[in-house]
C-alpha positions as CSV (number, residue, x, y, z in Angstrom):
1,M,0.0,0.0,0.0
2,L,1.4,3.3,-1.1
3,T,0.1,6.6,0.3
4,T,1.0,10.3,0.2
5,L,1.4,11.6,3.7
6,Q,-0.3,14.9,4.5
7,T,2.6,16.3,6.6
8,S,6.2,17.6,6.2
9,Y,9.3,15.9,7.4
10,T,9.7,15.7,11.2
11,D,13.1,14.0,10.9
12,T,15.2,15.9,8.4
13,R,18.5,14.0,8.7
14,A,19.4,10.3,8.7
15,G,21.6,10.9,11.7
16,D,18.6,12.0,13.8
17,L,17.0,8.5,13.8
18,A,17.1,6.5,17.0
19,W,16.0,3.0,17.7
20,C,13.8,1.9,20.7
21,L,12.3,-1.5,21.7
22,G,9.2,-1.2,23.9
23,G,7.3,1.8,24.9
24,S,3.9,2.9,23.6
25,P,2.4,3.5,20.2
26,L,2.9,7.0,18.9
27,P,0.5,8.9,16.8
28,A,0.5,7.5,13.2
29,L,-0.1,9.1,9.8
30,A,-0.9,5.7,8.2
31,V,-1.4,2.2,9.6
32,R,-1.6,-1.3,8.0
33,D,-2.9,-4.2,10.1
34,L,-1.8,-7.7,9.0
35,R,-2.7,-11.1,10.2
36,L,0.4,-13.3,10.7
37,D,-1.3,-16.4,9.3
38,R,-1.8,-14.4,6.0
39,I,1.8,-13.2,5.6
40,G,3.5,-16.6,6.3
41,S,4.8,-18.8,3.6
42,T,3.9,-22.0,5.5
43,P,0.7,-23.1,7.2
44,P,-0.1,-21.1,10.4
45,G,1.6,-22.6,13.4
46,R,2.6,-21.0,16.7
47,L,1.9,-17.6,15.2
48,A,-1.7,-18.3,14.3
49,G,-4.1,-15.6,15.4
50,G,-1.3,-13.0,15.8
51,T,-1.2,-9.6,14.3
52,L,1.5,-7.3,12.8
53,Q,0.8,-3.6,12.6
54,L,3.0,-1.4,10.3
55,R,2.8,2.3,11.3
56,L,4.2,5.4,9.5
57,L,5.0,8.2,11.9
58,G,5.8,11.8,11.0
59,A,9.1,10.9,12.5
60,S,9.5,7.5,10.7
61,H,8.1,4.1,11.7
62,Q,6.8,1.7,14.4
63,V,6.0,-2.0,14.1
64,I,3.9,-3.7,16.7
65,L,3.6,-7.5,16.7
66,A,1.2,-9.3,19.0
67,A,1.2,-13.1,18.9
68,G,1.9,-16.3,20.8
69,P,4.4,-15.4,23.5
70,G,3.5,-11.7,23.8
71,E,3.9,-8.3,22.2
72,C,6.9,-6.5,20.7
73,L,7.0,-2.8,19.7
74,E,9.9,-1.4,17.6
75,T,10.3,2.3,16.9
76,V,12.8,3.9,14.5
77,A,12.2,7.6,14.6
78,C,13.4,10.9,15.9
79,L,12.7,10.4,19.6
80,P,12.8,13.3,22.0
81,G,15.8,13.2,24.3
82,R,17.5,10.4,22.3
83,Q,20.9,11.4,20.8
84,T,22.3,7.9,20.4
85,P,22.9,7.0,16.7
86,L,21.0,4.1,15.2
87,P,22.7,0.8,16.2
88,A,24.3,-1.3,13.5
89,R,23.0,-4.5,15.1
90,V,21.0,-5.5,18.2
91,A,20.0,-9.0,19.4
92,K,17.7,-9.5,22.4
93,Q,15.3,-11.9,23.9
94,V,11.9,-10.3,24.4
95,G,9.4,-12.6,26.2
96,G,9.2,-15.7,24.2
97,W,10.9,-14.1,21.2
98,E,14.4,-13.8,19.8
99,Y,14.6,-10.3,18.3
100,E,17.2,-9.1,15.9
101,F,17.7,-5.6,14.4
102,A,20.2,-4.4,11.9
103,A,20.6,-1.0,10.2
104,R,22.8,0.5,7.6
105,I,23.0,3.8,5.7
106,E,23.5,3.9,1.9
107,E,25.0,7.2,0.5
108,L,24.0,7.6,-3.1
109,S,24.5,10.2,-5.8
110,P,21.3,12.2,-6.7
111,H,20.7,10.2,-9.9
112,V,21.2,6.8,-8.2
113,F,19.2,7.9,-5.2
114,A,16.2,8.8,-7.4
115,A,16.3,5.4,-9.2
116,R,16.7,3.5,-6.0
117,A,13.7,5.4,-4.5
118,Q,11.5,4.5,-7.4
119,E,12.6,0.9,-7.3
120,L,11.7,0.6,-3.6
121,L,8.4,2.4,-4.0
122,A,7.5,0.1,-6.9
123,L,8.3,-3.0,-4.7
124,V,6.1,-1.7,-1.9
125,Q,3.3,-0.7,-4.2
126,G,3.1,-4.2,-5.6
127,H,3.7,-6.1,-2.3
128,P,0.7,-7.5,-0.4
129,Y,2.2,-6.9,3.0
130,A,3.7,-3.5,2.8
131,L,3.1,0.2,3.6
132,A,4.9,3.3,2.3
133,G,4.3,6.9,2.6
134,V,5.7,9.6,0.4
135,F,6.2,13.0,1.9
136,P,4.9,16.0,-0.1
137,G,7.3,18.0,-2.2
138,D,9.7,15.3,-3.3
139,P,8.8,11.8,-4.7
140,S,12.0,10.4,-3.4
141,A,11.2,11.4,0.3
142,F,9.5,8.4,1.8
143,T,9.3,5.8,4.5
144,A,8.5,2.2,3.5
145,L,8.0,-1.1,5.4
146,V,7.6,-4.6,4.0
147,A,6.8,-7.7,6.1
148,H,7.3,-11.5,5.5
149,G,7.1,-14.5,7.7
150,D,6.5,-18.2,8.3
151,D,5.1,-20.1,11.2
152,Q,8.1,-19.5,13.5
153,R,9.4,-16.1,12.4
154,V,8.3,-12.6,11.2
155,L,10.6,-10.3,9.3
156,W,10.3,-6.8,8.2
157,R,12.5,-4.4,6.3
158,T,12.2,-0.6,6.3
159,W,13.7,2.2,4.2
160,H,13.8,5.9,5.3
161,A,14.8,8.2,2.4
162,Y,16.6,11.5,2.8
163,P,17.0,12.9,-0.7
164,Q,18.4,16.2,0.5
165,E,21.4,14.2,2.0
166,G,21.5,11.4,-0.6
167,R,21.1,9.0,2.3
168,L,18.9,5.9,2.5
169,V,18.5,4.3,6.0
170,C,17.8,0.6,5.6
171,T,16.7,-1.6,8.5
172,R,16.0,-5.3,8.9
173,S,14.2,-6.8,11.9
174,S,13.0,-10.3,12.8
175,L,11.2,-11.9,15.7
176,T,11.6,-15.7,16.0
177,V,9.7,-17.9,18.4
178,F,12.3,-18.8,21.0
179,G,14.1,-22.1,20.2
180,S,13.1,-22.1,16.5
181,T,15.8,-23.0,14.0
182,S,13.9,-22.6,10.7
183,E,15.2,-20.2,8.1
184,P,12.4,-18.4,6.2
185,D,12.5,-17.7,2.5
186,R,13.4,-14.1,1.5
187,P,10.6,-12.1,0.0
188,A,10.5,-12.0,-3.8
189,G,12.1,-8.9,-5.2
190,N,13.9,-8.1,-1.9
191,P,16.6,-5.6,-2.6
192,W,18.5,-6.2,0.6
């Protein structure tokens, strides 16, 4: 699902993004609710009945997963009082989940940036478990989320575009039911 957001940038630099696990839902500009048994590539198992909520914020994104062993809330946004840079990698146990997060920043020339932005927005627009919002004034200024999963694990990828800097912040997160060793298939057309 692709939408045009009716707001201007809140986070104007890639370096302003911070990561947080836990907390409360923040006001969202767009929300996409998904059932976990619909996004999985295998029959519903331990995640049956669970939900995944993709949320676009004026200051980037939140993902809320509620299933089986509990709830997990991830925020990547400009958070008041947070000056810590986005971590390159985090691994934690959260309730009955194994949570992993990774982030990287791509620095691209203006021409390459515009092409990459259009590639990612096309991926999201055609993906059944995605949400993207384009900020007004620049078609390359966007935040996008794509989800995928199986009966043991849920993955999501996000992209936060900063065309004025030529920087694209890419994140990859997963929640795995504790003790699972299955490796899920990667989403078709996955650019990372």
